[in-house]
C-alpha positions in Angstrom: 47.1 -23.5 218.8 44.1 -21.2 218.7 44.9 -17.6 218.5 43.1 -15.7 221.5 42.3 -11.8 221.3 41.7 -10.0 224.6 40.4 -6.8 225.3 41.8 -3.9 227.3 40.3 -5.0 230.6 41.6 -8.8 230.3 45.3 -7.6 229.5 46.2 -6.4 233.0 46.6 -10.1 233.6 48.7 -10.8 230.7 51.2 -7.7 231.1 49.5 -6.0 228.3 49.6 -9.2 225.8 46.4 -8.9 223.7 47.0 -11.8 221.4 48.0 -15.1 222.7 48.2 -18.6 221.2 46.6 -21.3 223.2 46.3 -24.9 222.9 42.7 -26.6 223.5 40.0 -28.3 221.5 37.1 -25.9 223.0 36.7 -22.5 224.2 36.5 -23.7 227.6 39.7 -25.7 227.4 41.1 -22.4 226.0 39.8 -20.6 229.2 41.1 -23.2 231.5 44.9 -22.8 229.8 44.5 -19.1 230.2 43.6 -19.2 233.9 46.4 -21.8 234.4 48.8 -19.1 232.8 47.3 -16.0 233.9 45.5 -16.6 237.1 42.3 -14.7 237.6 41.8 -14.2 234.1 39.6 -17.2 233.6 37.0 -15.8 236.1 36.7 -12.7 233.6 36.4 -14.7 230.6 33.5 -17.2 232.0 31.8 -14.3 234.1 30.2 -12.1 231.7 32.5 -12.1 228.5 31.2 -12.8 225.1 33.1 -14.8 222.8 33.4 -14.6 218.9 35.0 -17.5 216.9 36.2 -16.7 213.5 34.3 -13.4 213.5 30.8 -15.0 214.6 29.7 -13.9 218.0 28.5 -17.3 219.9 26.1 -17.2 222.8 26.9 -19.8 225.5 30.4 -20.3 223.5 32.2 -22.3 226.2 31.6 -25.7 224.7 32.1 -24.7 221.0 35.1 -26.6 219.4 38.2 -24.9 218.2 41.2 -25.9 215.9 44.6 -24.9 215.4 43.6 -21.8 213.0 40.7 -20.6 215.0 40.4 -17.1 215.9 38.9 -16.5 219.3 37.9 -12.9 220.6 36.8 -12.6 224.1 34.9 -9.2 224.6 34.3 -7.6 227.7 30.8 -6.7 228.9 29.9 -3.1 228.6 28.5 -1.5 231.5 26.5 1.7 231.7 23.2 2.9 230.7 
């Protein structure tokens, strides 16, 4: 299972959990599983959040493959100006 790290804004859906193990072979599959477990979270992860896979920021990473030992970080967009 991939290890998914969530930021503070995402944790309101997970009762404060910041690290969750999730099964899936792509980032999109991980998001689908997280949405199934925590309704509403998937929208935040697909709408504006960035993804880093094993420490590398990946633009449009939804189709990136992941393996059991993959570390996935979802990064909430930063607002302001």
